C-alpha positions as CSV (number, residue, x, y, z in Angstrom):
1,M,-15.7,5.7,-12.1
2,K,-12.6,4.8,-10.0
3,K,-9.7,7.2,-10.0
4,G,-7.0,4.6,-9.6
5,R,-5.8,1.7,-7.4
6,V,-4.1,2.3,-4.1
7,L,-2.4,-0.1,-1.8
8,V,-2.1,0.9,1.8
9,I,0.4,-0.9,3.9
10,D,0.5,-0.1,7.6
11,D,0.7,-2.2,10.8
12,D,-1.9,0.0,12.6
13,P,-5.4,-1.3,11.8
14,A,-7.0,2.1,12.8
15,M,-4.7,4.0,10.3
16,L,-5.6,1.4,7.5
17,D,-9.3,2.0,8.3
18,A,-8.9,5.8,8.2
19,C,-7.0,5.7,4.9
20,A,-9.5,3.3,3.4
21,E,-12.5,5.4,4.4
22,T,-11.0,8.6,2.9
23,L,-9.7,7.1,-0.3
24,I,-12.8,5.2,-1.1
25,Y,-14.9,8.4,-0.3
26,Y,-12.8,10.2,-3.1
27,G,-13.4,7.4,-5.6
28,Y,-10.2,5.3,-5.3
29,D,-10.1,1.5,-5.4
30,V,-8.2,0.5,-2.2
31,L,-6.5,-2.6,-0.9
32,L,-5.2,-2.8,2.6
33,R,-2.3,-4.8,4.0
34,E,-1.0,-4.9,7.6
35,D,2.1,-7.0,6.9
36,P,4.9,-5.5,4.8
37,R,5.8,-9.0,3.3
38,L,2.3,-9.5,2.3
39,G,2.3,-6.0,0.6
40,I,5.3,-7.0,-1.5
41,S,3.5,-10.2,-2.6
42,T,0.4,-8.2,-3.4
43,V,2.4,-5.9,-5.7
44,Q,3.9,-8.9,-7.4
45,Q,0.4,-10.2,-8.2
46,E,-1.6,-7.0,-8.9
47,T,-1.1,-3.5,-10.3
48,F,-1.4,-0.3,-8.4
49,D,-1.1,3.4,-9.2
50,V,0.0,4.3,-5.7
51,V,1.3,2.6,-2.7
52,L,1.0,4.4,0.7
53,L,3.1,2.9,3.5
54,D,4.1,3.3,7.1
55,L,7.8,4.2,7.7
56,K,8.0,2.2,11.0
57,M,6.7,-1.3,10.9
58,P,7.8,-4.6,12.7
59,G,10.2,-6.6,10.6
60,M,10.8,-4.0,7.8
61,N,11.0,-0.2,7.7
62,G,9.1,1.7,5.1
63,L,12.1,2.8,3.0
64,D,13.3,-0.8,2.6
65,L,9.7,-1.9,1.7
66,L,9.6,0.9,-0.8
67,R,12.8,-0.2,-2.5
68,E,11.5,-3.8,-2.7
69,I,8.2,-2.6,-4.1
70,R,9.9,-0.4,-6.7
71,S,12.1,-3.4,-7.7
72,V,8.9,-5.4,-8.5
73,D,7.0,-2.4,-10.2
74,S,9.2,0.6,-11.0
75,K,6.0,2.6,-12.1
76,V,4.3,2.6,-8.8
77,L,4.5,5.8,-6.9
């Protein structure tokens, strides 16, 4: 049984892979996005329990991204 849905947004593919491997191992349903804008559109289309994101990404910092994600879904952590 899956524990919850997690969206990971990071511009570093190695970090995405490491997060996915760990979270999947512990039973989470994981979706990965390298682009912050794609992450926002993903939250608009799907439901997640938690979003993990990088603070420093090209085009948008993590705090701005978090604000946008929370404006789409205020329940996401």
